[in-house]
Structures are given as structure tokens and as C-alpha cells.
N, C-alpha and C positions, 0 to 999 in steps of 0.2 A: 535698717534699710533692707528690703528684700528684692530679689530679682525675680519678678513675676511678669511674664509677658503674656498678655491676653490678645490673641490676634483679632483683628477687626475684620469681620466679613460683612460685606454689604449684601443686601437682598439680591442685587443683580448677580453677584458672583455665585451665590447659592443657587439661584435659578438656572444659571448657565451650566453649572456642574451637574445638576439633576437632569437637564435636557441632554447633555452629552452622555450621561450614563444611560438614559432611556434610549437614545439613538443607538448606542452600542448594543444594548440588550435586544432591541428590535432587529438590528442587523444580524445578531447571532441567531435569533429565532428564525428569521427568513432563510438564512444560510442552512440551518438544520432542516427546515422543511423542504428546501429545494435540493438537498443532497440526494444523489441518485445512487442507490446501492445495488439495484439489479445489474448494473453494468459489470460489476465484479463477477457476478454469476455467469454472465455471457462470456467473459474472458476465460473462465475455467474450462469450458468445453473445447475450444481450440487448443489449449495447452495439453489436455489429455490426448487429444487426437495427434498432436505433434509428438508427444512422448511415445505413443504406439508406433508412429511412423519411424521414429528414431530406433526403436527396439527392432522393428522389422529390418531396417537398414543394417544394423549391427549383425543380426543373425544371417542376413544374406552375405555380408562381407565375410563372416566367419566360414560359411559354407564354401565360398570361392577360394579361401586360403587354406582349406583343410588338407589338400594334397601337398602344398608347398611348405606350410609351416603349421603343424598341428598344435603346437603350443600357443601360437598367436590366435588360432581359431578358438582354442579353449578359453583364452583370456577375453576375447571378444564376446563369447557366449556368457562368461562370468559377468562382464560389464553390463550386458543386456539384461541379466536377471536382477541387477541391483536396482 
């Protein structure tokens, strides 16, 4: 006696799984085609402008504290260069 199990697939089950696979593939293709990549490029420009603004603020803060705490001013300038 052997233990051999041959699963029985009906034509309906096979057709349903193919349909589901095709729907998933079509959904993936549509999602890939409608993905918007230029939005990432648009967000880079404000980030660079914000970084420049932060650097200017640190340098301004350093110049205001130069007389009171020269070491703090030096640290702020160092941080701005990073």
C-alpha cells in the first residue's frame, strides 16, 4: 500500500486562481505606471533651501555670542560647517 495523494482540482478552481493572478498582475502594472516620481525631486529643493537657512541662522547666532562666549560661537560655526 502506498500513500499517494493526488489533489483534485476542478476546472473552476484553476480558472479562479488564474483570474486572481491576472488581477494582481494588472493591479501591480497600474500601480507602477501611476507612481509619481517627480514629487521626490520637488521635495529636494525646499530641503536644500531649509538647510541653507539653518546654516545662516547658526552663523548669525554664533556672531551674536562671540563677545559673551567665544567657545560657544566657535562650536556653532563648527556645527554650521558640518
